C-alpha positions as CSV (number, residue, x, y, z in Angstrom):
1,X,-69.7,-10.1,-17.3
2,X,-69.2,-13.1,-19.6
3,X,-67.0,-10.9,-21.9
4,X,-65.0,-9.0,-19.4
5,X,-64.1,-12.6,-18.2
6,X,-63.3,-13.4,-21.9
7,X,-60.5,-10.2,-22.2
8,X,-59.6,-11.5,-18.7
9,X,-58.2,-14.8,-19.9
10,X,-56.8,-13.3,-22.9
11,X,-55.0,-11.0,-21.7
12,X,-53.5,-13.7,-18.9
13,X,-52.8,-16.6,-21.6
14,X,-50.9,-13.2,-23.7
15,X,-49.0,-12.7,-20.7
16,X,-48.4,-16.1,-19.8
17,X,-47.2,-16.6,-23.4
18,X,-45.1,-13.3,-23.8
19,X,-43.1,-14.3,-20.7
20,X,-42.8,-17.6,-21.3
21,X,-41.4,-17.2,-24.8
22,X,-37.9,-15.8,-24.4
23,X,-36.7,-18.1,-21.6
24,X,-37.5,-21.2,-23.6
25,X,-36.2,-19.4,-26.3
26,X,-32.7,-18.2,-24.0
27,X,-32.7,-21.8,-22.6
28,X,-30.7,-22.7,-26.1
29,X,-29.8,-19.3,-27.5
30,X,-27.4,-16.5,-26.1
31,X,-29.2,-13.7,-25.1
32,X,-28.4,-11.1,-28.1
33,X,-28.6,-8.9,-25.6
34,X,-29.9,-7.7,-21.8
35,X,-33.0,-4.7,-20.7
36,X,-29.6,-3.3,-18.8
37,X,-27.3,-3.4,-22.1
38,X,-30.5,-2.0,-24.1
39,X,-31.4,0.7,-21.9
40,X,-27.6,2.0,-21.5
41,X,-27.9,1.7,-25.3
42,X,-30.6,4.2,-25.8
43,X,-29.3,5.9,-22.4
44,X,-25.8,6.4,-23.4
45,X,-26.1,6.2,-27.2
46,X,-23.1,4.5,-26.6
47,X,-22.1,0.9,-28.2
48,X,-22.3,-1.7,-25.3
49,X,-18.8,-4.3,-25.0
50,X,-21.0,-7.8,-25.1
51,X,-19.4,-10.6,-25.8
52,X,-20.9,-13.9,-24.8
53,X,-18.6,-17.1,-24.1
54,X,-19.7,-20.4,-23.2
55,X,-18.8,-21.7,-19.9
56,X,-16.9,-24.0,-20.9
57,X,-14.9,-21.5,-22.0
58,X,-14.2,-19.3,-18.9
59,X,-11.8,-20.2,-16.0
60,X,-14.2,-22.1,-13.1
61,X,-12.8,-19.8,-11.0
62,X,-15.1,-17.2,-12.6
63,X,-18.4,-18.7,-11.9
64,X,-16.8,-19.9,-8.0
65,X,-15.7,-16.4,-7.1
66,X,-19.2,-15.0,-8.0
67,X,-21.2,-17.1,-6.4
68,X,-18.7,-16.8,-3.1
69,X,-19.2,-12.7,-3.7
70,X,-23.4,-12.9,-4.6
71,X,-25.4,-16.1,-3.9
72,X,-23.0,-18.6,-1.9
73,X,-26.3,-20.8,-1.3
74,X,-26.9,-20.5,-5.6
75,X,-26.9,-24.6,-5.4
76,X,-29.7,-25.1,-3.3
77,X,-32.4,-22.1,-2.9
78,X,-35.1,-22.4,-5.8
79,X,-34.3,-18.9,-6.7
80,X,-35.2,-17.0,-3.2
81,X,-33.0,-16.6,-0.2
82,X,-35.6,-16.9,2.6
83,X,-33.0,-16.1,5.4
84,X,-31.3,-13.5,3.7
85,X,-35.3,-11.8,2.8
86,X,-36.1,-12.3,6.3
87,X,-32.8,-10.5,7.8
88,X,-32.5,-8.1,5.2
89,X,-36.5,-6.8,6.6
90,X,-35.5,-7.3,9.7
91,X,-33.0,-4.8,10.0
92,X,-34.5,-2.8,8.1
93,X,-37.4,-2.6,10.2
94,X,-35.1,-1.7,13.5
95,X,-34.0,1.5,12.0
96,X,-31.0,-0.1,9.2
97,X,-31.0,0.8,5.1
98,X,-33.4,-1.6,3.3
99,X,-30.4,-3.7,1.8
100,X,-31.1,-6.3,-1.5
101,X,-31.6,-9.6,-0.9
102,X,-31.1,-11.0,-4.5
103,X,-30.4,-14.2,-5.5
104,X,-28.3,-14.5,-8.7
105,X,-31.9,-16.1,-10.7
106,X,-33.5,-12.7,-9.5
107,X,-30.7,-11.0,-11.3
108,X,-31.0,-12.4,-14.7
109,X,-34.3,-11.9,-14.6
110,X,-34.4,-8.8,-13.5
111,X,-31.2,-7.6,-15.9
112,X,-31.7,-9.9,-18.5
113,X,-36.0,-9.3,-18.9
114,X,-36.8,-6.1,-16.6
115,X,-36.5,-2.1,-16.6
116,X,-34.1,-0.8,-13.5
117,X,-36.2,0.7,-10.5
118,X,-38.3,-0.2,-7.6
119,X,-41.3,-0.5,-7.6
120,X,-44.3,-3.7,-6.6
121,X,-44.9,-3.8,-10.9
122,X,-41.4,-5.2,-11.4
123,X,-40.8,-6.6,-8.6
124,X,-43.5,-8.5,-9.1
125,X,-42.6,-9.5,-12.5
126,X,-38.9,-10.3,-11.2
127,X,-40.8,-13.0,-8.8
128,X,-42.2,-14.3,-11.9
129,X,-39.2,-14.4,-14.3
130,X,-37.4,-15.9,-11.3
131,X,-39.7,-19.0,-11.1
132,X,-40.2,-18.9,-14.8
133,X,-36.3,-19.4,-15.0
134,X,-35.5,-21.7,-11.7
135,X,-39.2,-24.3,-13.4
136,X,-37.0,-24.2,-17.5
137,X,-33.5,-23.6,-16.9
138,X,-30.7,-25.7,-15.5
139,X,-28.9,-23.7,-12.8
140,X,-25.7,-24.0,-15.1
141,X,-27.3,-21.8,-17.4
142,X,-28.8,-19.6,-15.2
143,X,-25.2,-18.9,-13.6
144,X,-23.7,-19.3,-17.7
145,X,-26.2,-16.5,-19.0
146,X,-25.4,-14.8,-15.6
147,X,-22.1,-14.4,-16.5
148,X,-22.2,-12.8,-19.4
149,X,-24.6,-10.2,-19.0
150,X,-24.1,-8.9,-16.1
151,X,-22.1,-5.7,-15.6
152,X,-18.2,-5.3,-15.1
153,X,-17.7,-1.4,-16.1
154,X,-18.8,0.7,-18.1
155,X,-20.7,0.1,-21.4
156,X,-18.7,-3.5,-20.3
157,X,-21.2,-6.6,-20.2
158,X,-20.1,-10.5,-19.0
159,X,-16.5,-11.5,-17.8
160,X,-15.6,-12.1,-21.3
161,X,-15.6,-8.4,-22.1
162,X,-14.1,-7.5,-18.5
163,X,-11.3,-9.9,-18.8
164,X,-10.0,-8.6,-22.1
165,X,-10.7,-5.1,-20.7
166,X,-8.8,-4.9,-17.5
167,X,-5.8,-8.2,-18.0
168,X,-5.4,-8.4,-21.8
169,X,-7.1,-12.0,-21.7
170,X,-9.9,-14.3,-22.5
171,X,-11.7,-15.9,-19.5
172,X,-10.5,-19.0,-20.0
173,X,-6.9,-18.0,-18.9
174,X,-7.6,-15.3,-16.1
175,X,-5.5,-16.5,-12.5
176,X,-7.9,-16.6,-9.5
177,X,-7.1,-13.6,-7.7
178,X,-8.2,-11.9,-10.8
179,X,-11.9,-13.8,-11.0
180,X,-12.0,-12.7,-7.4
181,X,-11.3,-9.2,-8.4
182,X,-14.0,-9.5,-11.4
183,X,-16.2,-10.7,-8.5
184,X,-15.2,-8.2,-6.0
185,X,-16.4,-5.1,-8.5
186,X,-19.8,-6.5,-8.8
187,X,-22.2,-4.6,-6.6
188,X,-21.3,-1.2,-8.3
189,X,-19.1,-1.8,-11.6
190,X,-19.1,2.1,-12.7
191,X,-17.6,3.1,-9.9
192,X,-15.3,0.3,-8.8
193,X,-12.7,-0.1,-10.9
194,X,-10.5,-3.8,-11.6
195,X,-8.4,-2.2,-13.7
196,X,-7.1,-0.2,-11.2
197,X,-8.6,-1.1,-7.7
198,X,-9.4,0.5,-4.8
199,X,-7.9,-0.3,-0.8
200,X,-11.9,-1.5,-0.2
201,X,-11.7,-3.5,-4.0
202,X,-8.5,-5.5,-3.2
203,X,-9.8,-6.0,0.7
204,X,-13.6,-7.7,-0.4
205,X,-11.2,-9.4,-4.0
206,X,-8.8,-11.1,-0.1
207,X,-12.7,-11.6,1.0
208,X,-13.7,-13.8,-1.6
209,X,-10.3,-15.4,-2.1
210,X,-11.4,-16.7,1.1
211,X,-14.7,-17.5,1.4
212,X,-13.5,-19.5,-2.1
213,X,-11.1,-21.4,-0.5
214,X,-13.5,-21.9,2.6
215,X,-16.5,-23.2,0.1
216,X,-14.1,-26.4,-0.8
217,X,-13.1,-25.1,-4.4
218,X,-14.8,-25.7,-7.4
219,X,-16.1,-29.1,-5.9
220,X,-19.0,-26.8,-4.1
221,X,-20.3,-26.4,-7.8
222,X,-20.3,-30.2,-8.7
223,X,-22.9,-30.7,-10.9
224,X,-23.5,-26.8,-12.0
225,X,-20.3,-26.7,-13.8
226,X,-19.5,-28.1,-17.0
227,X,-17.4,-31.6,-16.3
228,X,-13.9,-29.8,-18.1
229,X,-14.2,-27.0,-16.1
230,X,-13.7,-29.2,-12.6
231,X,-11.0,-31.7,-14.5
């Protein structure tokens, strides 16, 4: 039993170190790729377009549009939107489709470190990495990484690559409408198109623009956006 306990303790320590090390590293260093990018490269055999840029080199409308679209409680929550989870479970219990309730932090944890798919193991690891990210990273860093590793089209990742691909301009120069359009395709960036948006995507863009206004503009992200972005 003592030997078993020693082995279990070693496994726990190795797991803690193996999971904490990349979280601490990527707090400062741009990730060279994400788990999703690696998976796409292996399955498609094609290079993925990924261009890291600091959030200071993005239009402030981009992070605002993404928060308005994906996770409006991002500035205040601690990694999990408990109200959204409760609503999703209640809706499913009443016969509705089980919808996601992932925060931006959870999406970073899943896309950066884990494999795609649904399983209790992956959900457990996602929760663990979400806690680590909220403890070790600032909200600004979480949002910056999300904006760079989010899938934004076929073999396209991040707002810089998407801005150049769809609008022929860097992320620093996109308009508010273009920022909302990029946010509008995030739920299904391979199916939805920013270059030739459908009526549904345009409707989502307009809804996001309204939400951006109702949140109070970029001032809503004060303390998260770089100071230069708020000027």
